[in-house]
C-alpha positions, -999 to +999 in steps of 0.1 A: -013+303+185+003+334+169+040+334+168+067+359+159+102+346+151+130+371+152+158+357+130+153+337+099+184+317+100+189+279+104+172+276+137+145+302+129+136+280+099+136+249+121+109+265+143+089+274+112+091+238+099+083+222+133+055+245+143+037+244+109+045+208+102+031+196+135+001+220+131+008+239+163+005+270+142-008+277+107+016+295+083-007+325+084-002+327+122+037+328+120+057+359+111+094+360+107+116+390+108+152+392+094+175+419+080+180+399+048+153+406+023+163+376+001+160+353+031+125+366+039+114+360+004+128+325+005+109+317+038+077+332+026+078+314-007+088+280+008+065+279+038+038+306+033+046+324+065+044+362+070+077+381+068+089+415+077+121+435+083+106+452+113+110+435+146+083+455+162+058+445+136+069+409+140+059+408+177+028+429+175-002+408+186+018+376+190+012+351+218+048+339+217+080+356+205+110+335+196+144+351+196+166+332+171+194+356+165+232+356+170+244+370+204+260+400+186+226+410+173+209+412+207+217+449+213+197+458+181+168+435+192+168+451+227+167+486+211+137+476+190+117+457+215+124+472+249+092+483+265+072+472+234+063+437+245+029+430+262+031+416+298+013+384+287+036+376+258+059+347+262+095+351+250+115+320+240+152+327+235+177+304+219+204+330+219+236+313+230+250+326+262+222+351+269+210+346+305+175+352+317+185+382+338+202+398+308+173+391+285+148+404+311+168+436+316+174+442+279+138+436+269+122+450+301+101+419+302+095+391+327+080+359+311+111+344+293+121+309+286+157+302+277+164+272+254+194+254+239+182+235+209+204+217+183+206+213+146+186+180+142+156+202+152+154+209+115+140+175+109+121+171+142+148+150+158+165+176+179+168+179+217+160+212+234+171+219+270+152+247+286+144+266+318+121+294+326+120+327+346+098+328+377+074+351+358+065+323+333+031+309+343+022+272+344+002+277+312+031+293+294+054+264+304+030+240+287+030+263+256+068+261+257+067+223+259+044+221+229+066+244+208+099+227+217+083+193+213+077+202+177+115+202+173+121+168+188+126+160+225+125+187+252+143+185+285+134+209+313+162+218+339+156+236+371+189+256+371+200+279+343+236+268+348+227+235+331+219+255+299+256+264+294+265+227+300+239+216+275+253+241+250+286+223+252+271+188+249+239+187+228+241+222+213+276+217+199+273+179+199+262+174+163+294+191+151+315+166+172+295+137+157+298+150+122+336+153+127+338+117+139+316+105+110+337+124+085+369+108+099+353+074+097+344+079+061+379+091+053+393+060+071+370+038+051+382+054+018+418+050+030+414+013+032+397+011-002+359+015+002+342+038-024+333+071-007+295+068-014+295+033+002+316+044+031+292+073+038+261+051+038+278+026+061+289+053+086+256+072+087+235+040+092+259+028+118+254+060+138+217+059+134+214+023+144+238+026+173+219+056+187+185+039+184+198+008+199+213+027+228+180+045+235+159+013+232+181-010+252+186+014+281+219-003+288+251+015+300+271+027+270+302+008+282+281-024+282+270-017+246+306-011+235+316-044+251+289-062+231+307-053+199+342-059+213+354-095+210+386-106+228+415-102+203+392-091+176+392-063+150+372-039+173+396-043+201+425-034+178+407-003+165+397+009+200+433+004+212+446+027+185+420+053+192+426+052+230+464+054+223+456+086+204+438+099+235+405+103+217+385+100+249+405+128+266+402+150+236+364+147+236+362+155+273+386+185+269+366+197+239+333+196+258+349+214+287+363+241+264+329+246+247+313+250+282+338+277+292+331+295+259+294+294+266+298+308+300+321+336+287+295+346+261+271+354+289+295+376+308 
């Protein structure tokens, strides 16, 4: 499978790592384009992939083209690629807010998959929510599944509206979790734990809790109650957090991120 990745940033690199690490594509079959020459040299030296500053060269002869640029860079990508893609090439876009209709018009191309991945894709533990334009064939859908599966879990949704929702939940979600983890570490330091000890305790608590939640299949409220003894320390901590409206703040934050995602596509 020959792939062209437009955008050599964090998520572009995640695709390189996942695709070459899972042997979906050899480094020689992957080409990355970017405007930063130093970044291209870094990717070529680290992973052995092809690099170029020319988007047209990046997509020429590729089976799959991955758009991994910021939304503000899309007009330049459209200018470079409009009318230059082969009808059989599959385009996978992870551009936040860019809807299928906009992408199809801007590229003058039909077979497009829209994806919202997240940061843990860098280590193969991400989750990618995706949908496809009607022009995407069944074979191309399977190709998309293979590619996104190299980044972690993939979840197909039938309606593009769910992509904006996923952006606010799983796309932005790691940032919310890192904020909560950081606050827990600061709280642990506040009561006297060394910071390096606090960091290890917090990270492993998150990892263990997430794995336990996945494997148990139980409702999250039930899992929370398993830790919460009547009149105990957990009850006291949860009471203080609920008094601070932490649950409402999280809900409002996700709603605000969702509205921002929708606005980006307008």
